[in-house]
C-alpha positions, 0 to 999 in steps of 0.5 A: 740507241738514244732515249728519244729513239727508244721512246719513239720506237716504243710508242710506234710499236705500241701503236702498231701492236694495237692496230694489228690487234684490232685488225686481227680481231676485227677482220670483217671490218677491213673489207673493201665494202666496210671501208667504203661505208666508213669513209662514206660517213664523211659525206662532204669530205669523202675525197679528203677522208680517202686521201688521209686514210690512204696516207695514214694506212702506212703507219699501221702496216695494214695491206693497201689492197682493201683500201684501193678497192674501197676507193673504187667502190666510193669513186667509180667515176674517178678511177684515175684519182683513186689510182693516184691517191692509192699510189701516193699513199703506198709510195709515202708508206714505202718511203717512211719504211725505207728511211725509218728501218735503220733509224728504228733498228730494224736492221739488227732486229731482222738479222736476229730473227731471220738472218738467212732470209734477210741475207737472201733478200739483201743479196737479191736486192743488191744484185743486178736484178734487184730492181726487177726483184723489188718490182715483182715483190711489190706487184705480187699481192700476197707478198708484204711490200712493207717487208721489202721496204724495210730490207731495202732501207737497211740494205741501203738500196739506192732510194731512187731505184727502190721507189721507182721499182715499188712504184712500177710494181704497185702501179701494175696491181693498182691499175688492175684493181682500179680498172679491172675490178672497178668495171665488174658489177661485183663491187657494186 
């Protein structure tokens, strides 16, 4: 690995560790209501702030769910915009993770820490059912979509199949969040 790659990786890992540390030590600040209150501080530029935060969230590896729900809280009349921004941010993150996984050496890292698990997931991703596997993984709210993005990138799954599978899986869950939860008075 060349020096530039090492510096980039070290900087990103330090940033990531800081974000995860902050997330773990301040979990009460990552509720949909708190996120929407934070974004509300940008009164004149709410939509732009939501857009930026949705796209930058991917660099932190913080789950997207509270951000999607926060968008529903902020823009209850603009559910389609919340859906499009949320999906755009998720797909942007998925693309970055897919392409950066090999560049940052995650293929060798994952194979060192959990070779059997990586082998099982890689086998499923590269099987004829790989497309469906990624859809289901992206749809299931308790499965970290970021992990399948890394492994799909290192397994060299066809990018168009990968991104379409992530889009379909995330579309289903984001539609649920924006339209089902958004119509409940529990979020207001």
